[in-house]
C-alpha angles and dihedrals in degrees: 000000000000114000097184121115118251115269115245108217092203091060091048092054090049092053091048090050092052090050091052091051091049091049092051091050092049091049091050091051092049092048090049092050092048090049092051092050090049092050092049092051091046093051091048095049096043095048108116118249116247113263142173119286129219113284099223095093133058090239091053093051093046091048093047093048092053092041091051090051090049092051093045092244094142097166089060094044090050091055091063094060118096111249087215092073110121091233097032108166108255094223144352092275092058090045091050091049090052092050091050094044105044124067104261097098098107086109088095085076126069101280130171129194127206118191115217123203112298133219120227122194114181104301098349130084133188120199126191110213124196111212123196120188118194120211127196120216108178133292098327101012124095135142141183136209121206125192138152133230137178128238122194124206135182130205106240121178091339095310129100111237131185113247101168141002136177090219136026089027126103111238090222092065086076093056129083091228091056120203098318 
């Protein structure tokens, strides 16, 4: 003898219809998530690599100086300093020694620079640069430090040259005795 209640076919069709709706919703969510991941990967891969800027503006020279330091292209970074600095490094070896000795080597970390509006007076320019350094601290730990510094440039023989900076500039370049 069968003690089960009779099956109502109308209820069975309603349950199957709800399952189809749930399946469609789940498929739509999965497709949406896959699409978002694909877009994120595409944006990351298609983002242009940082590169040098033209050297006819103070911002371009400041950017190129910092970018050259970051890439370890010291000859190029050296070329952006004004040779009129009291302690101007005599050659690329002295410049490289200054870069390695003085504390502006945080460029081995992930660092970004944002150039804020500059002021230009005649043949001098002052740029405020916002620097953000990113630190990694394990799987879920990370931190960042943001600060600003000023860089001063002068137009010399038609080229912008760095004459002073609060960061990424050896203090001894401002002294007659140089870095000796």
